[in-house]
KOLVO-614896 format. One record per residue (C-alpha): residue in one letter; x, y, z. Coordinates in steps of 0.05 Angstrom, whole numbers, plus 32768, in hexadecimal, padded with zeros to 4 digits. Example, Ala and Ser with C-alpha at 12.3 -4.5 7.8 and 13.67 -1.06 7.14 Angstrom:
2
a80F67FA6809C
s81117FEB808F
//
This chain:
47
v81BB816F818E
f818C813A8174
d8167810B81A3
y817880CC817C
q814C80A081A8
s810C80C8819A
i811F80CD8150
r81288082814C
e80E58076816E
e80C380A88140
n80E180868103
a80C98042811D
v8083805D8126
l8084807E80E1
k809E803E80C1
s8068801380E1
k8033804480CC
m804E80458085
n80517FF98083
n80097FF5809B
t7FEF80268067
t8018800A802D
s80047FC2803A
r7FBB7FD68041
s7FBD80008001
q7FE27FCA7FDB
r7FAE7F967FF0
s7F747FC27FD9
h7F987FD77F9A
r7FA77F8F7F87
h7F5F7F7B7F94
h7F467FB57F69
y7F767FA27F32
d7F607F597F33
s7F167F6B7F30
s7F207F9E7EF8
s7F4E7F707ECE
s7F1A7F387ED1
s7EE07F667EBD
p7EBE7F567E7A
h7ECB7F9D7E61
e7F167F937E69
r7F117F507E44
l7EE97F707E0B
s7F1C7FA87E01
n7F557F767E01
s7F367F4B7DCB
//
């Protein structure tokens, strides 16, 4: 028999952890993408 209450709490904790890590990685990833896309090397290869 499953303990649904503990499972629900575990899922909530996992979800919040996932949200924290994904938002943090997305922010750093977007920043890295912006800085690399505006680099002169990228502009040279495009033109």
